[in-house]
C-alpha positions as CSV (number, residue, x, y, z in Angstrom):
1,M,-3.4,-31.6,11.9
2,K,-3.5,-30.8,8.1
3,K,-0.7,-30.0,6.1
4,I,-0.9,-26.3,5.2
5,P,-0.5,-25.5,1.2
6,L,2.5,-23.9,0.0
7,E,0.8,-20.9,-1.5
8,T,-1.0,-20.2,1.7
9,I,2.2,-20.1,3.5
10,L,3.4,-17.8,0.6
11,S,0.6,-15.5,0.5
12,T,0.5,-15.1,4.3
13,A,4.1,-14.2,4.3
14,K,3.4,-11.7,1.5
15,G,0.5,-10.2,3.1
16,L,2.3,-9.5,6.3
17,L,5.0,-7.6,4.6
18,R,2.6,-5.6,2.3
19,D,0.3,-4.9,5.0
20,G,3.0,-2.4,6.8
21,I,4.8,-4.9,9.2
22,E,7.7,-3.2,10.6
23,T,10.9,-4.8,12.6
24,N,14.5,-4.2,13.6
25,R,15.4,-7.8,13.3
26,K,16.2,-9.6,10.1
27,K,13.8,-12.8,10.6
28,I,10.2,-12.6,11.4
29,T,8.5,-15.8,12.7
30,F,4.8,-15.7,12.2
31,P,2.0,-18.3,12.5
32,V,0.0,-19.7,9.5
33,T,-3.4,-21.3,9.4
34,I,-5.3,-23.3,7.0
35,Q,-7.3,-20.2,6.1
36,G,-4.0,-18.1,5.8
37,Q,-5.0,-16.0,8.8
38,P,-3.5,-15.5,12.3
39,F,-4.2,-17.6,14.9
40,Y,-6.3,-15.2,16.8
41,S,-8.0,-11.9,15.7
42,P,-9.6,-9.4,18.0
43,D,-12.4,-9.0,15.8
44,G,-13.6,-12.4,16.6
45,G,-13.6,-13.6,13.0
46,N,-10.9,-16.2,13.5
47,K,-10.2,-18.3,16.7
48,E,-8.4,-21.1,14.9
49,I,-5.9,-22.5,17.3
50,E,-4.1,-25.2,14.7
51,G,-1.6,-24.0,12.4
52,E,2.2,-23.9,11.8
53,M,5.3,-21.2,12.6
54,W,7.2,-20.0,9.5
55,T,10.1,-17.6,9.6
56,M,11.1,-15.4,6.8
57,Y,14.4,-13.3,6.6
58,T,16.4,-10.7,4.7
59,V,19.8,-10.6,4.4
60,D,20.1,-6.9,2.6
61,G,17.4,-5.6,4.5
62,K,15.0,-5.1,1.5
63,Q,14.3,-8.3,-0.2
64,W,12.4,-11.0,1.8
65,L,12.8,-14.8,1.5
66,I,11.5,-17.8,3.0
67,K,13.0,-21.3,3.0
68,I,10.2,-24.3,2.9
69,G,11.9,-27.6,2.9
70,E,15.0,-27.4,0.6
71,E,13.6,-24.6,-1.5
72,V,14.1,-20.7,-0.8
73,Y,11.1,-18.7,-2.2
74,N,11.5,-14.8,-3.2
75,L,8.8,-12.9,-1.5
76,G,9.9,-9.6,-3.1
77,I,11.3,-6.1,-2.1
78,Y,9.9,-4.5,0.9
79,P,12.2,-1.9,2.0
80,N,10.2,-0.3,4.5
81,V,9.8,-3.5,6.7
82,Y,13.3,-3.6,8.1
83,S,14.3,-0.5,10.2
84,G,17.3,-1.9,11.8
85,G,20.7,-0.5,11.1
């Protein structure tokens, strides 16, 4: 299995946040493939079965972060993603 590039992981995470995902949890675990797409999409465009699972998180409910190796990356501020109390 090929190692997924850092930029692909970051762009996939930002894409999920930007595209209107909503959760009541402070952690989101999501799959990343080499192409940076979900493992399977119903439109038939991607049926890739290899990838890695990554977890992004928020402390304040607005700013989202992801830890890759020893480094923490700021994904940006997305105040409408976390809907918990």
